[in-house]
C-alpha positions in Angstrom: 122.6 -138.7 -156.8 119.0 -139.6 -156.0 117.4 -142.7 -157.7 113.9 -141.6 -158.8 112.7 -144.9 -160.3 109.8 -146.4 -158.5 109.4 -143.5 -156.1 106.1 -141.6 -155.4 106.2 -137.8 -155.0 103.3 -135.5 -154.0 103.6 -132.0 -155.4 101.3 -129.5 -153.7 100.8 -126.4 -155.8 101.6 -127.9 -159.1 98.8 -126.7 -161.4 101.0 -124.2 -163.2 104.3 -122.3 -163.1 107.2 -123.8 -161.2 105.1 -126.7 -159.8 104.0 -127.9 -163.2 107.5 -127.5 -164.6 109.0 -129.4 -161.7 106.4 -132.2 -162.1 107.7 -132.6 -165.7 111.3 -133.2 -164.5 110.4 -135.5 -161.7 108.1 -137.6 -163.9 110.7 -137.8 -166.7 113.3 -139.0 -164.1 111.1 -142.0 -163.4 109.0 -141.2 -160.3 105.2 -141.5 -160.0 103.8 -138.0 -159.5 100.7 -136.8 -157.7 99.9 -133.2 -158.5 97.6 -131.1 -156.2 96.1 -127.7 -156.2 92.6 -126.2 -156.2 92.1 -126.0 -160.0 91.0 -129.5 -161.0 91.0 -128.6 -164.7 94.5 -127.3 -164.8 95.7 -130.3 -162.8 94.2 -132.6 -165.4 96.1 -130.7 -168.2 99.4 -131.1 -166.2 98.9 -134.8 -165.8 98.0 -135.3 -169.5 101.4 -133.7 -170.4 103.6 -135.8 -168.0 105.6 -138.6 -169.5 105.3 -141.1 -166.6 102.7 -142.3 -164.1 100.8 -139.5 -162.7 97.4 -138.5 -161.2 95.6 -135.3 -160.2 94.3 -134.8 -156.7 92.5 -131.5 -155.9 93.1 -130.0 -152.5 92.5 -126.7 -150.7 95.5 -126.2 -148.4 93.6 -123.6 -146.4 91.1 -126.3 -145.2 92.0 -128.9 -142.6 89.5 -131.4 -143.8 90.5 -131.1 -147.4 94.1 -131.6 -146.6 93.3 -134.7 -144.4 91.2 -136.2 -147.2 93.9 -135.6 -149.8 96.7 -137.1 -147.6 94.6 -140.2 -147.0 93.9 -140.5 -150.8 97.6 -140.1 -151.6 98.7 -142.9 -149.2 102.3 -143.7 -148.5 104.7 -141.5 -150.4 108.5 -141.2 -150.7 108.5 -137.4 -151.1 106.5 -134.2 -150.6 107.2 -131.0 -152.4 105.5 -127.8 -151.1 105.0 -125.3 -153.9 101.7 -123.7 -153.1 101.4 -119.9 -152.8 99.3 -116.8 -153.4 100.6 -113.3 -153.8 99.3 -109.7 -154.0 101.7 -106.8 -153.8 100.8 -104.9 -150.6 102.2 -102.1 -148.6 101.5 -101.6 -144.9 100.0 -98.2 -145.8 97.4 -99.9 -148.0 96.7 -103.0 -145.9 94.1 -105.4 -147.4 93.1 -107.7 -144.5 91.6 -110.5 -146.7 94.6 -110.7 -149.0 97.1 -110.5 -146.2 95.4 -113.3 -144.3 95.1 -115.4 -147.4 98.9 -115.2 -148.0 99.6 -116.1 -144.4 97.1 -119.0 -144.4 98.0 -120.5 -147.7 101.7 -119.8 -148.0 102.7 -120.7 -144.5 99.9 -122.3 -142.5 99.0 -124.4 -145.6 102.5 -125.8 -145.5 102.1 -126.7 -141.8 98.8 -128.5 -142.6 100.2 -130.6 -145.4 103.5 -131.4 -143.8 101.7 -132.4 -140.6 99.5 -134.8 -142.6 102.5 -136.8 -144.0 105.6 -136.2 -141.9 104.6 -138.4 -138.9 104.4 -141.5 -141.2 107.8 -140.6 -142.7 109.3 -140.3 -139.2 107.7 -143.6 -138.1 109.4 -145.5 -141.0 112.5 -143.4 -140.8 112.4 -142.6 -144.6 111.1 -139.8 -146.6 112.0 -136.5 -148.5 110.3 -133.1 -147.8 111.1 -130.1 -150.0 109.8 -126.7 -149.1 109.8 -123.6 -151.4 110.8 -120.4 -149.7 111.8 -117.2 -151.4 114.7 -114.8 -151.6 112.1 -112.3 -150.3 112.0 -114.1 -147.0 115.5 -113.1 -145.8 114.5 -109.7 -144.5 111.5 -107.4 -144.6 110.9 -105.7 -148.0 108.7 -102.8 -149.1 105.3 -103.7 -150.6 105.6 -107.3 -149.4 103.2 -107.5 -146.4 101.9 -111.0 -146.2 104.1 -112.6 -148.9 107.6 -111.9 -147.4 106.5 -112.8 -143.9 104.8 -116.0 -145.0 107.9 -117.1 -147.0 110.1 -116.2 -144.0 107.9 -118.6 -142.0 108.3 -121.4 -144.5 112.1 -120.9 -144.5 112.2 -121.0 -140.6 110.0 -124.1 -140.7 112.4 -125.9 -143.0 115.3 -124.9 -140.9 113.7 -126.2 -137.7 112.7 -129.4 -139.4 116.3 -129.9 -140.6 117.6 -129.3 -137.1 115.3 -132.1 -135.8 115.6 -134.5 -138.7 119.1 -134.3 -140.1 120.3 -137.4 -138.3 117.3 -139.4 -139.4 116.3 -141.1 -142.6 114.0 -138.2 -143.5 115.7 -135.6 -145.7 114.6 -132.0 -145.6 115.4 -129.5 -148.3 114.7 -125.8 -148.9 114.6 -124.0 -152.3 114.7 -120.2 -152.2 114.0 -118.8 -155.7 114.0 -115.2 -156.9 111.6 -113.8 -159.4 109.9 -116.4 -161.7 107.7 -115.4 -164.6 104.3 -116.6 -163.6 100.7 -115.4 -163.2 101.7 -114.1 -159.7 104.7 -112.0 -160.7 102.7 -110.4 -163.5 101.0 -108.4 -160.7 104.3 -106.5 -160.1 104.7 -103.1 -161.6 108.4 -102.9 -161.2 111.4 -104.3 -163.0 112.3 -107.8 -161.7 116.0 -108.5 -162.0 117.2 -111.9 -163.0 113.6 -113.0 -163.9 113.6 -116.8 -164.5 111.2 -118.9 -166.6 109.4 -121.7 -164.7 111.6 -124.2 -166.5 114.8 -122.5 -165.4 113.7 -122.4 -161.8 112.5 -126.0 -162.0 115.9 -127.1 -163.2 117.5 -125.3 -160.2 115.1 -127.0 -157.8 115.5 -130.4 -159.4 119.2 -130.2 -159.1 118.8 -129.5 -155.4 116.5 -132.5 -155.0 118.9 -134.8 -156.8 121.7 -133.9 -154.3 121.0 -136.0 -151.2 123.7 -134.2 -149.2 122.5 -130.6 -149.6 119.9 -128.8 -147.5 119.3 -125.4 -149.2 119.7 -123.8 -152.6 119.3 -120.1 -153.3 118.8 -119.0 -157.0 119.7 -117.2 -159.2 123.0 -117.4 -157.3 124.3 -114.0 -158.0 121.0 -112.2 -157.3 120.6 -114.2 -154.0 123.7 -112.5 -152.5 121.8 -109.2 -152.5 119.3 -110.7 -150.0 121.6 -113.0 -148.1 124.2 -110.3 -147.4 121.4 -107.8 -146.5 121.0 -109.6 -143.2 124.4 -108.2 -142.1 123.6 -104.6 -142.8 122.7 -102.3 -139.8 119.1 -101.3 -139.8 119.8 -97.7 -140.7 121.7 -98.7 -143.8 119.3 -101.5 -144.8 116.1 -99.3 -144.7 117.8 -96.5 -146.5 118.7 -98.8 -149.3 115.7 -101.1 -149.5 112.7 -99.2 -148.1 
């Protein structure tokens, strides 16, 4: 069980939804929390509602200079949690270049920027904790998910590669793969979302993962996750007839 007291955690993508709910849990556990996103007003509201030491730090994860400034302002941290993401439903038949590029640049490349700004210091002192938020949608290509599913698959592969390199070191890597969460982003969907979670429910799942120092990945909701995890073993001709 992780001891949160006296630790400093930087949550990137924590102005609302899952990030804000997770900040509540980490703060209540005794850690100092730095919350980041682009919306400075919302960040201030999140900080005002946290029970422990906390501060807001605006950052644009699509901008190298903004990430560098934020990382310098944060200083030495015990943990980084990557939660940032944007989403627009999109089919390859109705490709919107600007939105697709934004999903790739924020959801995946943004993670690379932020992790690259803090991981070298963790490796140098052989201590740290990095948590990435993937998605059940990242296991295999899905209809209407151009940009989002691909970017989340990239985050998941990034976490797995980091784990392969760091699992014998003092830097712990973890990956959370949630399903549908009721947020401003999923409100854009015009289809029924099975096993829809509240941000608080998803944050509890993620917090439990983070408390377990011996576990790398958690997929949730568990029952729903098997649909996506087992789909990887289906032959293409079956998979696309069922899912496309």
